[in-house]
C-alpha positions as CSV (number, residue, x, y, z in Angstrom):
1,X,36.4,-26.6,59.5
2,X,34.8,-26.4,56.1
3,X,37.1,-23.7,54.8
4,X,38.3,-20.1,55.3
5,X,35.6,-17.5,55.0
6,X,31.9,-17.7,54.4
7,X,31.9,-17.1,50.6
8,X,34.5,-19.7,50.0
9,X,32.7,-22.3,52.0
10,X,29.4,-21.6,50.4
11,X,31.0,-21.8,46.9
12,X,32.4,-25.2,47.8
13,X,29.1,-26.5,49.1
14,X,27.2,-25.4,46.0
15,X,29.7,-26.0,43.1
16,X,31.4,-29.3,44.1
17,X,28.3,-31.5,44.3
18,X,26.8,-29.8,41.3
19,X,29.9,-30.4,39.3
20,X,29.9,-34.1,40.2
21,X,26.3,-34.5,39.1
22,X,27.0,-32.5,35.9
23,X,29.9,-34.9,35.1
24,X,27.6,-37.9,35.6
25,X,24.9,-36.4,33.4
26,X,27.5,-35.7,30.7
27,X,28.8,-39.2,30.8
28,X,25.2,-40.6,30.6
29,X,24.5,-38.4,27.6
30,X,27.7,-39.3,25.8
31,X,27.5,-43.0,26.7
32,X,23.9,-43.1,25.6
33,X,24.6,-41.5,22.3
34,X,27.4,-44.0,21.7
35,X,25.6,-47.0,23.2
36,X,28.7,-47.4,25.4
37,X,28.0,-48.9,28.8
38,X,31.5,-48.3,30.0
39,X,31.1,-44.6,29.7
40,X,27.8,-44.9,31.5
41,X,29.2,-46.9,34.4
42,X,32.9,-46.4,35.0
43,X,33.2,-42.5,35.5
44,X,30.2,-42.4,37.9
45,X,31.4,-45.5,39.8
46,X,34.9,-44.0,40.1
47,X,33.6,-40.7,41.4
48,X,31.3,-42.5,43.9
49,X,34.2,-44.6,45.1
50,X,36.5,-41.6,45.6
51,X,33.7,-39.6,47.4
52,X,33.2,-42.6,49.7
53,X,36.9,-42.8,50.5
54,X,37.0,-39.0,51.1
55,X,34.0,-39.3,53.4
56,X,35.5,-42.1,55.4
57,X,38.9,-40.3,55.7
58,X,37.4,-37.0,56.9
59,X,35.2,-38.8,59.3
60,X,38.2,-40.3,61.0
61,X,39.9,-36.8,61.0
62,X,36.8,-35.2,62.4
63,X,36.7,-32.7,59.5
64,X,33.0,-32.0,59.7
65,X,33.0,-29.5,56.8
66,X,34.7,-31.9,54.4
67,X,32.5,-34.7,55.5
68,X,29.4,-32.6,54.6
69,X,30.8,-31.8,51.1
70,X,31.7,-35.5,50.5
71,X,28.2,-36.6,51.6
72,X,26.6,-34.0,49.3
73,X,28.8,-35.3,46.4
74,X,27.6,-38.8,47.0
75,X,24.0,-37.7,47.0
76,X,24.6,-35.7,43.8
77,X,26.2,-38.7,42.1
78,X,23.4,-41.1,43.0
79,X,20.6,-38.7,42.0
80,X,22.4,-37.7,38.8
81,X,23.0,-41.4,37.9
82,X,19.3,-42.2,38.4
83,X,18.2,-39.3,36.2
84,X,20.9,-40.2,33.5
85,X,19.8,-43.8,33.4
86,X,16.2,-42.8,33.2
87,X,17.0,-40.7,30.1
88,X,18.9,-43.6,28.6
89,X,16.2,-46.1,29.2
90,X,13.4,-43.7,28.0
91,X,15.0,-42.1,25.0
92,X,18.8,-42.3,24.4
93,X,19.0,-46.1,23.9
94,X,16.3,-46.0,21.2
95,X,17.9,-42.9,19.7
96,X,21.2,-44.7,19.4
97,X,19.6,-47.8,17.9
98,X,17.7,-45.7,15.3
99,X,20.9,-43.7,14.4
100,X,22.9,-46.8,13.7
101,X,21.0,-48.0,10.7
102,X,19.8,-46.7,7.3
103,X,16.7,-44.7,6.4
104,X,14.8,-45.6,3.2
105,X,12.4,-43.4,1.4
106,X,9.7,-43.9,-1.2
107,X,9.6,-47.7,-0.6
108,X,6.9,-49.8,-2.3
109,X,5.3,-52.4,0.1
110,X,6.2,-55.2,-2.3
111,X,9.9,-54.3,-2.5
112,X,12.0,-57.1,-1.0
113,X,12.6,-56.6,2.7
114,X,15.8,-58.7,2.4
115,X,17.5,-55.7,0.8
116,X,16.6,-53.5,3.8
117,X,17.6,-55.5,6.7
118,X,19.8,-52.6,7.8
119,X,16.9,-50.2,7.9
120,X,15.8,-48.4,11.0
121,X,13.2,-46.1,9.5
122,X,11.2,-46.6,6.3
123,X,9.1,-44.1,4.4
124,X,6.7,-45.9,2.1
125,X,4.9,-44.5,-1.0
126,X,1.8,-42.4,-0.4
127,X,-0.5,-45.2,-1.7
128,X,0.8,-47.5,1.0
129,X,-1.2,-48.4,4.1
130,X,-1.7,-50.8,6.9
131,X,-4.5,-53.2,5.9
132,X,-6.2,-53.4,9.2
133,X,-9.0,-55.6,7.7
134,X,-6.3,-58.4,7.5
135,X,-5.0,-57.9,11.1
136,X,-4.4,-60.9,13.3
137,X,-3.9,-61.2,17.0
138,X,-2.2,-64.2,18.7
139,X,-3.1,-64.5,22.4
140,X,-0.3,-66.0,24.4
141,X,-2.2,-67.4,27.3
142,X,0.7,-69.5,28.6
143,X,2.7,-66.4,29.7
144,X,2.5,-65.1,33.3
145,X,0.6,-62.1,32.0
146,X,-1.6,-62.9,29.0
147,X,-0.4,-60.9,25.9
148,X,-1.8,-60.5,22.4
149,X,0.7,-60.3,19.6
150,X,-0.8,-58.2,16.8
151,X,0.3,-58.0,13.2
152,X,-1.2,-56.5,10.0
153,X,0.3,-56.3,6.5
154,X,1.6,-53.2,4.7
155,X,0.2,-53.1,1.2
156,X,-0.7,-50.7,-1.5
157,X,-4.3,-49.5,-1.6
158,X,-4.6,-49.8,-5.4
159,X,-3.0,-53.2,-6.3
160,X,-3.9,-56.7,-5.5
161,X,-1.1,-58.0,-3.4
162,X,-0.7,-61.4,-1.6
163,X,3.0,-61.4,-0.8
164,X,3.8,-59.5,2.3
165,X,7.3,-58.1,3.0
166,X,6.5,-55.7,5.9
167,X,4.2,-56.2,8.9
168,X,3.2,-53.6,11.4
169,X,3.3,-55.2,14.8
170,X,2.6,-54.5,18.5
171,X,1.4,-56.1,21.7
172,X,-2.1,-55.7,23.2
173,X,-3.2,-53.3,20.5
174,X,-5.8,-55.4,18.7
175,X,-8.4,-58.1,19.0
176,X,-7.9,-61.5,17.4
177,X,-9.3,-60.4,14.0
178,X,-10.2,-56.7,14.4
179,X,-9.7,-53.4,16.2
180,X,-6.0,-53.1,15.1
181,X,-4.7,-49.9,16.8
182,X,-0.9,-50.4,16.9
183,X,1.2,-47.3,16.3
184,X,-0.2,-44.5,14.1
185,X,-2.5,-46.7,12.0
186,X,-5.4,-44.4,12.7
187,X,-3.6,-41.5,11.1
188,X,-4.5,-41.3,7.4
189,X,-1.4,-39.2,6.8
190,X,1.0,-41.9,8.1
191,X,2.9,-43.8,5.4
192,X,6.1,-44.6,7.3
193,X,7.4,-46.8,10.0
194,X,10.1,-47.5,12.5
195,X,11.8,-50.9,12.3
196,X,11.3,-52.8,15.6
197,X,14.4,-54.0,17.6
198,X,16.0,-57.3,16.9
199,X,14.5,-59.0,19.9
200,X,11.1,-58.3,18.5
201,X,12.1,-59.4,15.0
202,X,13.2,-62.7,16.5
203,X,10.3,-63.2,18.8
204,X,8.6,-66.6,17.8
205,X,5.2,-65.3,18.9
206,X,5.2,-62.7,16.2
207,X,6.2,-65.4,13.7
208,X,3.2,-67.4,14.8
209,X,0.9,-64.4,14.5
210,X,2.2,-63.8,10.9
211,X,1.6,-67.5,10.1
212,X,-1.9,-67.2,11.5
213,X,-2.6,-64.1,9.4
214,X,-1.2,-65.7,6.3
215,X,-3.5,-68.8,6.7
216,X,-6.5,-66.7,7.6
217,X,-6.3,-64.3,4.7
218,X,-4.5,-66.3,2.0
219,X,-1.3,-64.3,2.2
220,X,2.3,-65.3,1.7
221,X,4.8,-63.8,4.0
222,X,8.5,-63.2,3.1
223,X,11.0,-65.3,5.0
224,X,12.9,-62.1,5.6
225,X,9.9,-60.0,6.7
226,X,10.4,-56.9,8.8
227,X,8.3,-56.0,11.8
228,X,7.5,-52.3,12.0
229,X,5.9,-49.7,14.2
230,X,3.7,-47.4,12.0
231,X,4.6,-43.8,12.3
232,X,3.7,-40.5,10.5
233,X,7.2,-39.1,11.0
234,X,9.8,-41.7,12.1
235,X,12.8,-39.4,11.5
236,X,11.1,-36.7,13.5
237,X,10.4,-39.2,16.2
238,X,14.1,-40.1,16.3
239,X,15.1,-36.5,16.6
240,X,12.6,-35.9,19.4
241,X,14.3,-38.7,21.4
242,X,17.5,-36.7,21.4
243,X,15.8,-33.4,22.1
244,X,13.9,-34.9,25.1
245,X,17.1,-36.4,26.5
246,X,19.2,-33.3,26.5
247,X,16.3,-31.1,27.7
248,X,15.7,-33.3,30.6
249,X,19.3,-33.4,31.7
250,X,19.8,-29.7,31.2
251,X,16.7,-28.7,33.1
252,X,17.5,-31.2,35.9
253,X,21.0,-29.8,36.2
254,X,19.7,-26.3,36.4
255,X,17.1,-27.2,38.9
256,X,19.7,-29.1,41.0
257,X,21.9,-26.0,41.0
258,X,19.1,-23.8,42.3
259,X,18.2,-26.4,45.0
260,X,21.8,-26.8,45.9
261,X,22.2,-23.0,46.4
262,X,19.2,-22.9,48.7
263,X,20.2,-26.0,50.6
264,X,23.8,-24.9,51.0
265,X,22.7,-21.5,52.5
266,X,20.6,-23.4,55.1
267,X,23.3,-25.9,55.8
268,X,25.9,-23.1,56.2
269,X,23.8,-21.2,58.7
270,X,23.2,-24.4,60.7
271,X,26.8,-25.3,60.6
272,X,28.0,-21.9,61.7
273,X,25.6,-21.9,64.6
274,X,27.0,-25.2,65.8
275,X,30.5,-23.8,65.8
276,X,29.7,-20.7,67.8
């Protein structure tokens, strides 16, 4: 039997699986904020193991009600984990990365990038811009899927500058010498940037593209150059990552509760008919 009394049984069917998925979503949210994979993996895996053990045990004991609850818990854990990982991959991982470094404001394009290697967001002076006329695209034809590595220097619009400390970069957003459209470069109000992750900073293809731009336009790139994604409001972008994450998880949890209530009513009716 599932339990004693209709109300008690329906409560178990609704709340127990929902509570399991809520725990998983909470772990994904906390683990994503902290960048801690153990929090992302260990609690959901433990709950999944315990639910599997409970399912197997009640199957042997022919406790059909408990088997149903254990099965719904496993389903809730799997779906909750999938949604939680989606939020982490889409938003929380980047939010964590951007939250771990410094934000610099009113930066001049010719300020040494070596002093800002800990930066995650940079707001340049209002006279700073991406000089798209000096853009360069390196086509990597040897890759399985051809990719163009695009770079363009950040400079002041008023001074003559040949040394470049900061490069706006992206893939497949330009032609070899023109049509640079990476990030928010088309936005005239944009004077800020997000520092690209370390794997992009260390990508030799970007270094080759910078060398190509330097040779083509008579520029001198800093050895400690920073690769950037141009943005009108990088701090606001970071905050939206967090907002989108908790909104998705909250809305999903609420929707799951509603679906769980409706499904539990149908399951209860079916289960009671079988026992008559």
